[in-house]
C-alpha positions in Angstrom: -3.1 89.5 -68.7 -2.9 86.0 -67.3 -5.0 85.0 -64.3 -3.3 83.2 -61.4 -5.2 80.0 -62.2 -4.1 80.1 -65.9 -0.5 80.7 -64.9 -0.6 77.8 -62.4 -2.1 75.5 -65.1 0.5 76.5 -67.6 3.3 75.9 -65.1 1.9 72.5 -64.2 1.6 71.5 -67.9 5.2 72.6 -68.5 6.3 70.5 -65.6 4.5 67.4 -67.0 6.0 67.9 -70.4 9.5 68.1 -68.9 8.8 64.9 -67.0 7.6 63.2 -70.2 10.7 64.4 -72.1 13.0 63.2 -69.4 11.3 59.7 -69.4 11.6 59.5 -73.2 15.3 60.5 -72.9 16.1 57.9 -70.2 13.9 55.1 -71.5 13.8 55.3 -75.3 13.3 51.5 -75.8 10.4 51.3 -73.3 8.7 54.3 -75.0 9.1 52.6 -78.4 7.7 49.4 -77.0 4.7 51.2 -75.5 4.0 52.8 -78.9 4.3 49.5 -80.7 2.0 47.7 -78.2 -0.6 50.4 -78.6 -0.5 50.0 -82.4 -0.9 46.2 -82.0 -3.8 46.7 -79.6 -5.5 49.1 -82.0 -5.1 46.6 -84.9 -6.3 43.7 -82.8 -9.4 45.7 -81.7 -10.0 46.7 -85.3 -10.0 43.1 -86.6 -12.0 41.8 -83.7 -14.6 44.5 -84.6 -14.6 43.5 -88.2 -15.0 39.8 -87.3 -17.8 40.7 -84.9 -19.6 42.7 -87.5 -19.4 39.9 -90.0 -20.7 37.4 -87.4 -23.5 39.7 -86.3 -24.6 40.9 -89.8 -23.9 38.0 -92.0 -24.5 35.1 -89.7 -27.0 36.6 -87.3 -25.0 35.6 -84.2 -26.0 37.2 -80.9 -23.5 39.3 -78.8 -23.3 36.3 -76.4 -22.4 33.9 -79.2 -19.8 36.3 -80.7 -18.3 36.8 -77.2 -18.0 33.1 -76.7 -16.4 32.6 -80.2 -13.9 35.4 -79.8 -13.2 35.0 -76.1 -14.5 38.4 -74.9 -17.5 39.7 -72.9 -20.8 40.2 -74.6 -20.6 43.9 -73.7 -17.3 44.2 -75.6 -18.8 42.4 -78.6 -21.8 44.8 -78.6 -19.5 47.8 -78.3 -17.3 46.7 -81.2 -20.3 46.3 -83.5 -21.6 49.8 -82.5 -18.2 51.6 -82.5 -16.9 50.4 -85.9 -18.1 50.4 -89.4 -18.0 47.2 -91.5 -15.1 47.3 -93.9 -15.3 43.7 -95.1 -18.1 41.7 -96.6 -17.0 38.2 -95.5 -14.7 36.4 -93.2 -12.7 35.3 -96.3 -12.0 38.9 -97.1 -10.6 39.5 -93.6 -8.5 36.3 -93.9 -7.1 37.5 -97.3 -6.3 40.9 -95.8 -4.5 39.4 -92.9 -2.5 37.0 -95.1 -1.5 39.9 -97.4 -0.5 42.2 -94.5 0.1 41.8 -90.8 -0.8 38.5 -89.3 -3.3 39.7 -86.7 -5.5 36.6 -86.8 -3.3 34.7 -84.4 -3.8 37.5 -81.9 -7.6 37.6 -82.4 -9.2 34.2 -82.7 -6.8 31.3 -82.8 -6.4 29.5 -79.4 -2.9 29.1 -78.1 
């Protein structure tokens, strides 16, 4: 037996799903672009975190120094070093990975 509140929540969820499906149907290119841009942001954040971890662990750079080098806030630099595990041992390994795969370096650290 459903309570009134549970029924209302289910009806609201159904309505939201219908709206989402309608948006996807009418704007398939925009939905695809949104998904692509999220993938790009995730990759950019991952590589920024890896570079930050190398600078912090290998070169004993402060969060402020990392922030200045990578054009971000020191709070973001700190968060990246805490939220991610180090997957690379050197900047050269990151460069090699980027050259063998997607070119995320231009998004991360190269000016203009």
